Each structure stands twice: as C-alpha cells, then as structure tokens.
All heavy atoms as a GROMACS GRO file, in nm:
protein
  603
    1MET      N    1   2.076   2.596   0.561
    1MET     CA    2   1.956   2.518   0.587
    1MET      C    3   1.833   2.584   0.523
    1MET      O    4   1.742   2.514   0.483
    1MET     CB    5   1.939   2.504   0.738
    1MET     CG    6   1.819   2.426   0.779
    1MET     SD    7   1.850   2.251   0.781
    1MET     CE    8   1.718   2.193   0.880
    2GLU      N    9   1.836   2.716   0.511
    2GLU     CA   10   1.723   2.787   0.450
    2GLU      C   11   1.703   2.745   0.304
    2GLU      O   12   1.590   2.721   0.261
    2GLU     CB   13   1.745   2.938   0.459
    2GLU     CG   14   1.625   3.018   0.415
    2GLU     CD   15   1.646   3.167   0.434
    2GLU    OE1   16   1.704   3.207   0.536
    2GLU    OE2   17   1.605   3.242   0.345
    3LYS      N   18   1.812   2.732   0.230
    3LYS     CA   19   1.804   2.687   0.090
    3LYS      C   20   1.748   2.545   0.083
    3LYS      O   21   1.669   2.513  -0.004
    3LYS     CB   22   1.940   2.692   0.023
    3LYS     CG   23   1.991   2.830   0.002
    3LYS     CD   24   1.980   2.864  -0.143
    3LYS     CE   25   2.051   2.996  -0.167
    3LYS     NZ   26   1.999   3.067  -0.278
    4LEU      N   27   1.793   2.459   0.175
    4LEU     CA   28   1.743   2.323   0.179
    4LEU      C   29   1.592   2.322   0.203
    4LEU      O   30   1.519   2.248   0.136
    4LEU     CB   31   1.814   2.240   0.287
    4LEU     CG   32   1.757   2.100   0.308
    4LEU    CD1   33   1.766   2.016   0.180
    4LEU    CD2   34   1.824   2.032   0.425
    5MET      N   35   1.545   2.403   0.294
    5MET     CA   36   1.401   2.409   0.321
    5MET      C   37   1.324   2.454   0.197
    5MET      O   38   1.216   2.403   0.168
    5MET     CB   39   1.372   2.501   0.440
    5MET     CG   40   1.427   2.448   0.572
    5MET     SD   41   1.373   2.282   0.614
    5MET     CE   42   1.209   2.315   0.674
    6GLN      N   43   1.381   2.546   0.120
    6GLN     CA   44   1.317   2.589  -0.005
    6GLN      C   45   1.311   2.473  -0.105
    6GLN      O   46   1.209   2.454  -0.172
    6GLN     CB   47   1.393   2.706  -0.066
    6GLN     CG   48   1.379   2.835   0.013
    6GLN     CD   49   1.471   2.945  -0.040
    6GLN    OE1   50   1.551   2.924  -0.131
    6GLN    NE2   51   1.458   3.064   0.017
    7ILE      N   52   1.418   2.396  -0.113
    7ILE     CA   53   1.421   2.280  -0.202
    7ILE      C   54   1.313   2.181  -0.160
    7ILE      O   55   1.234   2.133  -0.242
    7ILE     CB   56   1.560   2.212  -0.200
    7ILE    CG1   57   1.664   2.301  -0.269
    7ILE    CG2   58   1.554   2.074  -0.265
    7ILE    CD1   59   1.808   2.255  -0.249
    8LEU      N   60   1.309   2.150  -0.030
    8LEU     CA   61   1.212   2.053   0.020
    8LEU      C   62   1.068   2.099  -0.004
    8LEU      O   63   0.984   2.020  -0.049
    8LEU     CB   64   1.236   2.027   0.169
    8LEU     CG   65   1.370   1.962   0.204
    8LEU    CD1   66   1.387   1.954   0.355
    8LEU    CD2   67   1.383   1.825   0.141
    9LYS      N   68   1.041   2.225   0.024
    9LYS     CA   69   0.905   2.279   0.004
    9LYS      C   70   0.869   2.281  -0.144
    9LYS      O   71   0.752   2.264  -0.180
    9LYS     CB   72   0.892   2.420   0.063
    9LYS     CG   73   0.889   2.422   0.214
    9LYS     CD   74   0.763   2.355   0.265
    9LYS     CE   75   0.751   2.367   0.415
    9LYS     NZ   76   0.632   2.300   0.466
   10GLY      N   77   0.968   2.299  -0.231
   10GLY     CA   78   0.943   2.296  -0.375
   10GLY      C   79   0.906   2.157  -0.423
   10GLY      O   80   0.827   2.140  -0.517
   11ILE      N   81   0.961   2.056  -0.359
   11ILE     CA   82   0.935   1.918  -0.396
   11ILE      C   83   0.805   1.867  -0.334
   11ILE      O   84   0.727   1.798  -0.397
   11ILE     CB   85   1.054   1.829  -0.356
   11ILE    CG1   86   1.175   1.865  -0.444
   11ILE    CG2   87   1.021   1.680  -0.367
   11ILE    CD1   88   1.306   1.806  -0.400
   12LYS      N   89   0.780   1.904  -0.210
   12LYS     CA   90   0.663   1.855  -0.136
   12LYS      C   91   0.606   1.970  -0.053
   12LYS      O   92   0.628   1.978   0.068
   12LYS     CB   93   0.705   1.737  -0.049
   12LYS     CG   94   0.595   1.658   0.010
   12LYS     CD   95   0.553   1.549  -0.086
   12LYS     CE   96   0.458   1.454  -0.017
   12LYS     NZ   97   0.445   1.328  -0.084
   13PRO      N   98   0.530   2.061  -0.116
   13PRO     CA   99   0.486   2.184  -0.049
   13PRO      C  100   0.405   2.165   0.079
   13PRO      O  101   0.414   2.246   0.170
   13PRO     CB  102   0.401   2.255  -0.155
   13PRO     CG  103   0.438   2.192  -0.285
   13PRO     CD  104   0.487   2.055  -0.254
   14LYS      N  105   0.328   2.059   0.089
   14LYS     CA  106   0.239   2.044   0.205
   14LYS      C  107   0.302   1.967   0.321
   14LYS      O  108   0.242   1.955   0.427
   14LYS     CB  109   0.109   1.977   0.162
   14LYS     CG  110   0.029   2.064   0.067
   14LYS     CD  111  -0.103   2.005   0.033
   14LYS     CE  112  -0.175   2.099  -0.063
   14LYS     NZ  113  -0.309   2.058  -0.092
   15ALA      N  114   0.421   1.917   0.303
   15ALA     CA  115   0.487   1.840   0.409
   15ALA      C  116   0.537   1.932   0.520
   15ALA      O  117   0.577   2.046   0.495
   15ALA     CB  118   0.602   1.759   0.352
   16ASP      N  119   0.536   1.880   0.642
   16ASP     CA  120   0.584   1.956   0.758
   16ASP      C  121   0.730   1.922   0.785
   16ASP      O  122   0.762   1.842   0.873
   16ASP     CB  123   0.498   1.922   0.880
   16ASP     CG  124   0.538   2.000   1.003
   16ASP    OD1  125   0.622   2.091   0.994
   16ASP    OD2  126   0.484   1.969   1.112
   17PHE      N  127   0.818   1.981   0.706
   17PHE     CA  128   0.960   1.952   0.718
   17PHE      C  129   1.021   2.009   0.846
   17PHE      O  130   1.125   1.963   0.890
   17PHE     CB  131   1.037   2.005   0.596
   17PHE     CG  132   1.006   1.929   0.471
   17PHE    CD1  133   0.926   1.985   0.372
   17PHE    CD2  134   1.055   1.802   0.451
   17PHE    CE1  135   0.896   1.915   0.256
   17PHE    CE2  136   1.026   1.730   0.336
   17PHE     CZ  137   0.947   1.786   0.238
   18GLU      N  138   0.957   2.109   0.903
   18GLU     CA  139   1.010   2.170   1.026
   18GLU      C  140   0.997   2.076   1.145
   18GLU      O  141   1.080   2.078   1.235
   18GLU     CB  142   0.938   2.302   1.057
   18GLU     CG  143   0.970   2.414   0.961
   18GLU     CD  144   0.884   2.410   0.835
   18GLU    OE1  145   0.787   2.331   0.826
   18GLU    OE2  146   0.917   2.485   0.740
   19ASN      N  147   0.892   1.994   1.149
   19ASN     CA  148   0.864   1.914   1.268
   19ASN      C  149   0.868   1.763   1.249
   19ASN      O  150   0.888   1.690   1.345
   19ASN     CB  151   0.726   1.952   1.323
   19ASN     CG  152   0.721   2.098   1.361
   19ASN    OD1  153   0.801   2.145   1.439
   19ASN    ND2  154   0.627   2.172   1.304
   20ASN      N  155   0.847   1.715   1.129
   20ASN     CA  156   0.839   1.571   1.107
   20ASN      C  157   0.978   1.509   1.111
   20ASN      O  158   1.069   1.552   1.042
   20ASN     CB  159   0.772   1.541   0.973
   20ASN     CG  160   0.730   1.397   0.960
   20ASN    OD1  161   0.798   1.308   1.006
   20ASN    ND2  162   0.616   1.375   0.897
   21LYS      N  163   0.994   1.406   1.192
   21LYS     CA  164   1.121   1.335   1.208
   21LYS      C  165   1.115   1.194   1.151
   21LYS      O  166   1.205   1.114   1.172
   21LYS     CB  167   1.160   1.328   1.356
   21LYS     CG  168   1.167   1.463   1.426
   21LYS     CD  169   1.279   1.549   1.373
   21LYS     CE  170   1.286   1.680   1.450
   21LYS     NZ  171   1.334   1.790   1.372
   22SER      N  172   1.007   1.162   1.078
   22SER     CA  173   0.989   1.028   1.021
   22SER      C  174   0.937   1.038   0.878
   22SER      O  175   0.840   0.972   0.841
   22SER     CB  176   0.891   0.948   1.106
   22SER     OG  177   0.935   0.937   1.238
   23LEU      N  178   1.001   1.122   0.798
   23LEU     CA  179   0.951   1.149   0.663
   23LEU      C  180   0.943   1.024   0.576
   23LEU      O  181   0.847   1.007   0.501
   23LEU     CB  182   1.041   1.253   0.595
   23LEU     CG  183   1.041   1.392   0.659
   23LEU    CD1  184   1.153   1.477   0.600
   23LEU    CD2  185   0.907   1.460   0.639
   24VAL      N  186   1.042   0.937   0.587
   24VAL     CA  187   1.042   0.815   0.507
   24VAL      C  188   0.949   0.711   0.570
   24VAL      O  189   0.865   0.653   0.503
   24VAL     CB  190   1.185   0.759   0.490
   24VAL    CG1  191   1.184   0.626   0.416
   24VAL    CG2  192   1.272   0.860   0.415
   25ASP      N  193   0.964   0.690   0.700
   25ASP     CA  194   0.885   0.588   0.768
   25ASP      C  195   0.735   0.613   0.756
   25ASP      O  196   0.657   0.518   0.748
   25ASP     CB  197   0.923   0.579   0.916
   25ASP     CG  198   1.062   0.519   0.937
   25ASP    OD1  199   1.116   0.460   0.842
   25ASP    OD2  200   1.114   0.530   1.049
   26GLU      N  201   0.695   0.739   0.756
   26GLU     CA  202   0.553   0.773   0.746
   26GLU      C  203   0.505   0.788   0.602
   26GLU      O  204   0.390   0.820   0.578
   26GLU     CB  205   0.524   0.902   0.824
   26GLU     CG  206   0.541   0.884   0.974
   26GLU     CD  207   0.516   1.012   1.052
   26GLU    OE1  208   0.472   1.114   0.993
   26GLU    OE2  209   0.540   1.010   1.174
   27GLY      N  210   0.594   0.766   0.507
   27GLY     CA  211   0.556   0.773   0.366
   27GLY      C  212   0.538   0.914   0.312
   27GLY      O  213   0.480   0.934   0.206
   28VAL      N  214   0.591   1.012   0.384
   28VAL     CA  215   0.583   1.151   0.336
   28VAL      C  216   0.670   1.168   0.213
   28VAL      O  217   0.632   1.235   0.117
   28VAL     CB  218   0.625   1.251   0.448
   28VAL    CG1  219   0.627   1.392   0.396
   28VAL    CG2  220   0.532   1.238   0.568
   29LEU      N  221   0.788   1.106   0.216
   29LEU     CA  222   0.879   1.109   0.100
   29LEU      C  223   0.888   0.970   0.040
   29LEU      O  224   0.907   0.871   0.111
   29LEU     CB  225   1.020   1.152   0.143
   29LEU     CG  226   1.038   1.296   0.188
   29LEU    CD1  227   1.182   1.318   0.234
   29LEU    CD2  228   1.002   1.394   0.078
   30ASP      N  229   0.875   0.964  -0.093
   30ASP     CA  230   0.895   0.836  -0.162
   30ASP      C  231   1.030   0.838  -0.232
   30ASP      O  232   1.103   0.938  -0.229
   30ASP     CB  233   0.780   0.806  -0.258
   30ASP     CG  234   0.767   0.907  -0.372
   30ASP    OD1  235   0.868   0.971  -0.411
   30ASP    OD2  236   0.655   0.922  -0.426
   31SER      N  237   1.064   0.728  -0.296
   31SER     CA  238   1.198   0.716  -0.356
   31SER      C  239   1.223   0.818  -0.466
   31SER      O  240   1.334   0.871  -0.478
   31SER     CB  241   1.219   0.574  -0.409
   31SER     OG  242   1.120   0.541  -0.504
   32LEU      N  243   1.122   0.850  -0.544
   32LEU     CA  244   1.141   0.950  -0.650
   32LEU      C  245   1.167   1.089  -0.591
   32LEU      O  246   1.249   1.164  -0.643
   32LEU     CB  247   1.020   0.954  -0.743
   32LEU     CG  248   0.999   0.829  -0.828
   32LEU    CD1  249   0.871   0.840  -0.910
   32LEU    CD2  250   1.118   0.804  -0.918
   33GLU      N  251   1.098   1.121  -0.484
   33GLU     CA  252   1.120   1.251  -0.419
   33GLU      C  253   1.258   1.257  -0.355
   33GLU      O  254   1.322   1.362  -0.356
   33GLU     CB  255   1.010   1.277  -0.316
   33GLU     CG  256   0.875   1.300  -0.382
   33GLU     CD  257   0.757   1.283  -0.291
   33GLU    OE1  258   0.765   1.207  -0.193
   33GLU    OE2  259   0.653   1.345  -0.321
   34ILE      N  260   1.305   1.147  -0.303
   34ILE     CA  261   1.440   1.143  -0.245
   34ILE      C  262   1.544   1.168  -0.355
   34ILE      O  263   1.637   1.246  -0.335
   34ILE     CB  264   1.465   1.009  -0.172
   34ILE    CG1  265   1.382   1.006  -0.043
   34ILE    CG2  266   1.613   0.988  -0.144
   34ILE    CD1  267   1.383   0.874   0.028
   35ILE      N  268   1.525   1.106  -0.470
   35ILE     CA  269   1.617   1.129  -0.583
   35ILE      C  270   1.612   1.276  -0.625
   35ILE      O  271   1.715   1.337  -0.654
   35ILE     CB  272   1.584   1.036  -0.702
   35ILE    CG1  273   1.602   0.890  -0.663
   35ILE    CG2  274   1.666   1.072  -0.825
   35ILE    CD1  275   1.741   0.852  -0.616
   36GLU      N  276   1.493   1.333  -0.625
   36GLU     CA  277   1.478   1.475  -0.659
   36GLU      C  278   1.552   1.563  -0.558
   36GLU      O  279   1.619   1.660  -0.596
   36GLU     CB  280   1.328   1.510  -0.662
   36GLU     CG  281   1.293   1.622  -0.753
   36GLU     CD  282   1.142   1.641  -0.765
   36GLU    OE1  283   1.064   1.547  -0.746
   36GLU    OE2  284   1.104   1.757  -0.791
   37ILE      N  285   1.541   1.532  -0.431
   37ILE     CA  286   1.611   1.607  -0.326
   37ILE      C  287   1.762   1.597  -0.348
   37ILE      O  288   1.834   1.698  -0.342
   37ILE     CB  289   1.574   1.554  -0.186
   37ILE    CG1  290   1.428   1.590  -0.155
   37ILE    CG2  291   1.668   1.611  -0.079
   37ILE    CD1  292   1.371   1.517  -0.034
   38ILE      N  293   1.810   1.478  -0.376
   38ILE     CA  294   1.954   1.458  -0.400
   38ILE      C  295   1.999   1.542  -0.519
   38ILE      O  296   2.101   1.612  -0.511
   38ILE     CB  297   1.984   1.309  -0.424
   38ILE    CG1  298   1.964   1.231  -0.294
   38ILE    CG2  299   2.126   1.290  -0.478
   38ILE    CD1  300   1.963   1.081  -0.313
   39THR      N  301   1.926   1.535  -0.628
   39THR     CA  302   1.961   1.609  -0.749
   39THR      C  303   1.967   1.759  -0.722
   39THR      O  304   2.063   1.827  -0.760
   39THR     CB  305   1.860   1.579  -0.861
   39THR    OG1  306   1.860   1.438  -0.886
   39THR    CG2  307   1.895   1.653  -0.989
   40GLU      N  308   1.866   1.811  -0.656
   40GLU     CA  309   1.861   1.955  -0.627
   40GLU      C  310   1.970   1.996  -0.529
   40GLU      O  311   2.032   2.101  -0.545
   40GLU     CB  312   1.723   1.994  -0.572
   40GLU     CG  313   1.612   1.983  -0.674
   40GLU     CD  314   1.634   2.072  -0.796
   40GLU    OE1  315   1.673   2.189  -0.780
   40GLU    OE2  316   1.613   2.023  -0.908
   41ALA      N  317   1.996   1.914  -0.428
   41ALA     CA  318   2.101   1.945  -0.330
   41ALA      C  319   2.238   1.945  -0.397
   41ALA      O  320   2.321   2.032  -0.370
   41ALA     CB  321   2.097   1.846  -0.214
   42GLU      N  322   2.261   1.848  -0.485
   42GLU     CA  323   2.390   1.843  -0.555
   42GLU      C  324   2.410   1.968  -0.639
   42GLU      O  325   2.520   2.025  -0.640
   42GLU     CB  326   2.398   1.717  -0.641
   42GLU     CG  327   2.415   1.590  -0.562
   42GLU     CD  328   2.421   1.465  -0.647
   42GLU    OE1  329   2.361   1.462  -0.756
   42GLU    OE2  330   2.487   1.369  -0.603
   43LYS      N  331   2.305   2.011  -0.708
   43LYS     CA  332   2.316   2.133  -0.790
   43LYS      C  333   2.336   2.256  -0.704
   43LYS      O  334   2.423   2.339  -0.730
   43LYS     CB  335   2.189   2.151  -0.876
   43LYS     CG  336   2.186   2.065  -0.999
   43LYS     CD  337   2.080   2.109  -1.096
   43LYS     CE  338   1.944   2.059  -1.053
   43LYS     NZ  339   1.837   2.086  -1.147
   44GLU      N  340   2.256   2.269  -0.600
   44GLU     CA  341   2.257   2.390  -0.516
   44GLU      C  342   2.389   2.404  -0.439
   44GLU      O  343   2.442   2.513  -0.426
   44GLU     CB  344   2.140   2.386  -0.417
   44GLU     CG  345   2.133   2.504  -0.324
   44GLU     CD  346   2.108   2.635  -0.397
   44GLU    OE1  347   2.028   2.638  -0.492
   44GLU    OE2  348   2.168   2.737  -0.356
   45TYR      N  349   2.440   2.295  -0.385
   45TYR     CA  350   2.556   2.302  -0.298
   45TYR      C  351   2.687   2.260  -0.366
   45TYR      O  352   2.793   2.263  -0.303
   45TYR     CB  353   2.532   2.216  -0.172
   45TYR     CG  354   2.418   2.270  -0.088
   45TYR    CD1  355   2.293   2.211  -0.093
   45TYR    CD2  356   2.436   2.380  -0.006
   45TYR    CE1  357   2.188   2.259  -0.016
   45TYR    CE2  358   2.332   2.430   0.071
   45TYR     CZ  359   2.209   2.369   0.065
   45TYR     OH  360   2.105   2.418   0.139
   46GLY      N  361   2.681   2.219  -0.493
   46GLY     CA  362   2.801   2.180  -0.565
   46GLY      C  363   2.869   2.058  -0.505
   46GLY      O  364   2.991   2.053  -0.494
   47ILE      N  365   2.788   1.961  -0.464
   47ILE     CA  366   2.840   1.840  -0.402
   47ILE      C  367   2.797   1.719  -0.484
   47ILE      O  368   2.714   1.731  -0.574
   47ILE     CB  369   2.790   1.824  -0.256
   47ILE    CG1  370   2.636   1.817  -0.254
   47ILE    CG2  371   2.843   1.935  -0.169
   47ILE    CD1  372   2.577   1.786  -0.118
   48GLU      N  373   2.855   1.604  -0.451
   48GLU     CA  374   2.811   1.479  -0.512
   48GLU      C  375   2.784   1.380  -0.399
   48GLU      O  376   2.874   1.346  -0.322
   48GLU     CB  377   2.920   1.424  -0.605
   48GLU     CG  378   2.872   1.306  -0.684
   48GLU     CD  379   2.972   1.261  -0.788
   48GLU    OE1  380   3.039   1.347  -0.848
   48GLU    OE2  381   2.983   1.140  -0.808
   49ILE      N  382   2.659   1.339  -0.389
   49ILE     CA  383   2.619   1.247  -0.283
   49ILE      C  384   2.641   1.104  -0.332
   49ILE      O  385   2.590   1.064  -0.435
   49ILE     CB  386   2.473   1.272  -0.242
   49ILE    CG1  387   2.461   1.412  -0.180
   49ILE    CG2  388   2.424   1.165  -0.145
   49ILE    CD1  389   2.323   1.457  -0.150
   50ASP      N  390   2.720   1.031  -0.256
   50ASP     CA  391   2.754   0.894  -0.290
   50ASP      C  392   2.628   0.805  -0.280
   50ASP      O  393   2.550   0.820  -0.187
   50ASP     CB  394   2.861   0.845  -0.192
   50ASP     CG  395   2.919   0.714  -0.234
   50ASP    OD1  396   3.018   0.716  -0.311
   50ASP    OD2  397   2.866   0.610  -0.192
   51PRO      N  398   2.612   0.714  -0.375
   51PRO     CA  399   2.495   0.624  -0.368
   51PRO      C  400   2.483   0.549  -0.236
   51PRO      O  401   2.372   0.515  -0.194
   51PRO     CB  402   2.518   0.528  -0.485
   51PRO     CG  403   2.600   0.605  -0.582
   51PRO     CD  404   2.689   0.692  -0.497
   52SER      N  405   2.594   0.524  -0.169
   52SER     CA  406   2.588   0.454  -0.040
   52SER      C  407   2.516   0.536   0.067
   52SER      O  408   2.473   0.482   0.169
   52SER     CB  409   2.728   0.419   0.008
   52SER     OG  410   2.801   0.536   0.042
   53GLU      N  411   2.502   0.667   0.044
   53GLU     CA  412   2.434   0.753   0.141
   53GLU      C  413   2.283   0.759   0.118
   53GLU      O  414   2.212   0.823   0.194
   53GLU     CB  415   2.494   0.893   0.137
   53GLU     CG  416   2.636   0.894   0.182
   53GLU     CD  417   2.667   1.011   0.271
   53GLU    OE1  418   2.605   1.022   0.378
   53GLU    OE2  419   2.752   1.090   0.230
   54ILE      N  420   2.237   0.693   0.013
   54ILE     CA  421   2.093   0.691  -0.013
   54ILE      C  422   2.033   0.585   0.079
   54ILE      O  423   2.000   0.474   0.040
   54ILE     CB  424   2.062   0.666  -0.162
   54ILE    CG1  425   2.131   0.772  -0.246
   54ILE    CG2  426   1.911   0.670  -0.185
   54ILE    CD1  427   2.123   0.749  -0.394
   55ASP      N  428   2.025   0.625   0.203
   55ASP     CA  429   1.977   0.541   0.312
   55ASP      C  430   1.858   0.613   0.375
   55ASP      O  431   1.864   0.734   0.396
   55ASP     CB  432   2.092   0.526   0.413
   55ASP     CG  433   2.056   0.439   0.531
   55ASP    OD1  434   1.956   0.470   0.599
   55ASP    OD2  435   2.128   0.342   0.556
   56PRO      N  436   1.749   0.542   0.406
   56PRO     CA  437   1.632   0.609   0.464
   56PRO      C  438   1.665   0.696   0.586
   56PRO      O  439   1.605   0.802   0.604
   56PRO     CB  440   1.539   0.493   0.502
   56PRO     CG  441   1.577   0.384   0.408
   56PRO     CD  442   1.726   0.399   0.385
   57ASP      N  443   1.761   0.654   0.666
   57ASP     CA  444   1.797   0.731   0.786
   57ASP      C  445   1.844   0.872   0.751
   57ASP      O  446   1.828   0.965   0.830
   57ASP     CB  447   1.904   0.660   0.867
   57ASP     CG  448   1.852   0.535   0.936
   57ASP    OD1  449   1.728   0.524   0.952
   57ASP    OD2  450   1.933   0.449   0.972
   58ASN      N  451   1.904   0.889   0.634
   58ASN     CA  452   1.953   1.021   0.593
   58ASN      C  453   1.842   1.113   0.542
   58ASN      O  454   1.868   1.230   0.512
   58ASN     CB  455   2.061   1.007   0.486
   58ASN     CG  456   2.191   0.956   0.541
   58ASN    OD1  457   2.224   0.977   0.657
   58ASN    ND2  458   2.266   0.886   0.459
   59PHE      N  459   1.720   1.061   0.532
   59PHE     CA  460   1.608   1.138   0.477
   59PHE      C  461   1.486   1.140   0.569
   59PHE      O  462   1.377   1.176   0.527
   59PHE     CB  463   1.571   1.083   0.338
   59PHE     CG  464   1.683   1.098   0.240
   59PHE    CD1  465   1.776   0.999   0.223
   59PHE    CD2  466   1.698   1.215   0.167
   59PHE    CE1  467   1.883   1.012   0.135
   59PHE    CE2  468   1.803   1.232   0.079
   59PHE     CZ  469   1.895   1.130   0.063
   60GLN      N  470   1.504   1.106   0.696
   60GLN     CA  471   1.392   1.103   0.790
   60GLN      C  472   1.345   1.242   0.831
   60GLN      O  473   1.230   1.260   0.870
   60GLN     CB  474   1.427   1.021   0.915
   60GLN     CG  475   1.441   0.874   0.890
   60GLN     CD  476   1.311   0.804   0.855
   60GLN    OE1  477   1.204   0.864   0.845
   60GLN    NE2  478   1.319   0.674   0.835
   61SER      N  479   1.435   1.340   0.824
   61SER     CA  480   1.400   1.477   0.864
   61SER      C  481   1.484   1.576   0.785
   61SER      O  482   1.586   1.539   0.726
   61SER     CB  483   1.426   1.496   1.014
   61SER     OG  484   1.565   1.491   1.040
   62ALA      N  485   1.441   1.700   0.787
   62ALA     CA  486   1.521   1.805   0.721
   62ALA      C  487   1.659   1.811   0.786
   62ALA      O  488   1.759   1.830   0.718
   62ALA     CB  489   1.449   1.939   0.732
   63GLU      N  490   1.663   1.792   0.916
   63GLU     CA  491   1.791   1.796   0.988
   63GLU      C  492   1.885   1.684   0.943
   63GLU      O  493   2.004   1.706   0.923
   63GLU     CB  494   1.766   1.786   1.139
   63GLU     CG  495   1.892   1.797   1.221
   63GLU     CD  496   1.866   1.789   1.370
   63GLU    OE1  497   1.750   1.797   1.413
   63GLU    OE2  498   1.964   1.775   1.443
   64SER      N  499   1.832   1.563   0.924
   64SER     CA  500   1.918   1.453   0.880
   64SER      C  501   1.967   1.475   0.737
   64SER      O  502   2.081   1.442   0.704
   64SER     CB  503   1.848   1.317   0.895
   64SER     OG  504   1.733   1.310   0.816
   65ILE      N  505   1.883   1.533   0.653
   65ILE     CA  506   1.925   1.566   0.516
   65ILE      C  507   2.035   1.673   0.521
   65ILE      O  508   2.136   1.663   0.453
   65ILE     CB  509   1.806   1.614   0.430
   65ILE    CG1  510   1.702   1.503   0.417
   65ILE    CG2  511   1.853   1.662   0.293
   65ILE    CD1  512   1.568   1.549   0.361
   66TRP      N  513   2.015   1.773   0.605
   66TRP     CA  514   2.114   1.880   0.619
   66TRP      C  515   2.247   1.826   0.671
   66TRP      O  516   2.354   1.864   0.623
   66TRP     CB  517   2.060   1.990   0.711
   66TRP     CG  518   2.156   2.101   0.731
   66TRP    CD1  519   2.214   2.139   0.847
   66TRP    CD2  520   2.206   2.191   0.631
   66TRP    NE1  521   2.297   2.247   0.826
   66TRP    CE2  522   2.294   2.280   0.694
   66TRP    CE3  523   2.184   2.204   0.493
   66TRP    CZ2  524   2.362   2.381   0.625
   66TRP    CZ3  525   2.252   2.304   0.426
   66TRP    CH2  526   2.339   2.391   0.491
   67ASN      N  527   2.241   1.733   0.767
   67ASN     CA  528   2.364   1.673   0.820
   67ASN      C  529   2.440   1.599   0.711
   67ASN      O  530   2.563   1.606   0.705
   67ASN     CB  531   2.333   1.581   0.937
   67ASN     CG  532   2.291   1.657   1.060
   67ASN    OD1  533   2.321   1.774   1.076
   67ASN    ND2  534   2.218   1.592   1.148
   68MET      N  535   2.368   1.530   0.625
   68MET     CA  536   2.431   1.459   0.513
   68MET      C  537   2.498   1.559   0.419
   68MET      O  538   2.612   1.539   0.377
   68MET     CB  539   2.328   1.375   0.438
   68MET     CG  540   2.384   1.301   0.318
   68MET     SD  541   2.258   1.213   0.225
   68MET     CE  542   2.150   1.347   0.174
   69ILE      N  543   2.428   1.667   0.387
   69ILE     CA  544   2.485   1.770   0.300
   69ILE      C  545   2.610   1.830   0.364
   69ILE      O  546   2.712   1.849   0.298
   69ILE     CB  547   2.380   1.879   0.269
   69ILE    CG1  548   2.271   1.822   0.179
   69ILE    CG2  549   2.445   2.003   0.206
   69ILE    CD1  550   2.148   1.910   0.163
   70GLN      N  551   2.602   1.858   0.493
   70GLN     CA  552   2.717   1.916   0.565
   70GLN      C  553   2.840   1.826   0.558
   70GLN      O  554   2.952   1.875   0.544
   70GLN     CB  555   2.680   1.941   0.712
   70GLN     CG  556   2.586   2.057   0.732
   70GLN     CD  557   2.654   2.188   0.704
   70GLN    OE1  558   2.637   2.246   0.597
   70GLN    NE2  559   2.731   2.237   0.797
   71ARG      N  560   2.819   1.695   0.568
   71ARG     CA  561   2.933   1.602   0.559
   71ARG      C  562   3.003   1.618   0.425
   71ARG      O  563   3.125   1.610   0.418
   71ARG     CB  564   2.885   1.458   0.578
   71ARG     CG  565   2.851   1.422   0.720
   71ARG     CD  566   2.835   1.273   0.739
   71ARG     NE  567   2.732   1.211   0.659
   71ARG     CZ  568   2.604   1.201   0.692
   71ARG    NH1  569   2.561   1.254   0.807
   71ARG    NH2  570   2.517   1.141   0.613
   72HIS      N  571   2.927   1.641   0.320
   72HIS     CA  572   2.986   1.658   0.186
   72HIS      C  573   3.051   1.795   0.168
   72HIS      O  574   3.148   1.805   0.094
   72HIS     CB  575   2.880   1.633   0.079
   72HIS     CG  576   2.843   1.489   0.068
   72HIS    ND1  577   2.919   1.398   0.000
   72HIS    CD2  578   2.739   1.420   0.120
   72HIS    CE1  579   2.863   1.278   0.010
   72HIS    NE2  580   2.754   1.289   0.082
   73LEU      N  581   2.997   1.893   0.233
   73LEU     CA  582   3.055   2.028   0.223
   73LEU      C  583   3.189   2.034   0.296
   73LEU      O  584   3.274   2.115   0.261
   73LEU     CB  585   2.959   2.132   0.280
   73LEU     CG  586   2.833   2.159   0.197
   73LEU    CD1  587   2.739   2.251   0.274
   73LEU    CD2  588   2.868   2.219   0.063
   74ASN      N  589   3.204   1.951   0.396
   74ASN     CA  590   3.325   1.954   0.478
   74ASN      C  591   3.434   1.858   0.432
   74ASN      O  592   3.532   1.839   0.500
   74ASN     CB  593   3.289   1.925   0.625
   74ASN     CG  594   3.204   2.036   0.684
   74ASN    OD1  595   3.218   2.151   0.647
   74ASN    ND2  596   3.114   2.000   0.772
   75THR      N  597   3.414   1.797   0.314
   75THR     CA  598   3.516   1.702   0.267
   75THR      C  599   3.599   1.766   0.157
   75THR      O  600   3.563   1.859   0.094
   75THR     CB  601   3.453   1.572   0.213
   75THR    OG1  602   3.361   1.602   0.110
   75THR    CG2  603   3.390   1.495   0.325
   0.00000   0.00000   0.00000
C-alpha cells in the first residue's frame, strides 16, 4: 500500500488520499488521472487491470484502488 500511496501522491500531490473516500464523486480524480494510476500500478505491481474494472467504485479511495490491485495480485 505504501508504493500505491507514492504513485497516487505523484499523480495528485495535494489530494488527501489517506482520508477521502469519494475521490471520483468529488472530482478529485478525473479520467486521465485514473488511466495514469492504472498504468503506474500495472508497471509497479506487474499486473494487467482488465478494462471492465475501470469503474468509478474502484477509484473512490486509496483503499478501493488497493483492493482492486490485490485482486490481480492474487490471481
């Protein structure tokens, strides 16, 4: 999760990823930033995120992003 937080802070340094649970709904993350997160996560963790997982619910919080990554690490 620490690496993920570094990725997120690198993409959006001023966002409160530790506490915000509505990153997409509140407009903190836009579609380009979500694609950037996916690209960086795939490189960092050696996974491939299926396009069907590009759902706002998977990007509402750092925890939801981490859960999505974990699902791919465990397959």
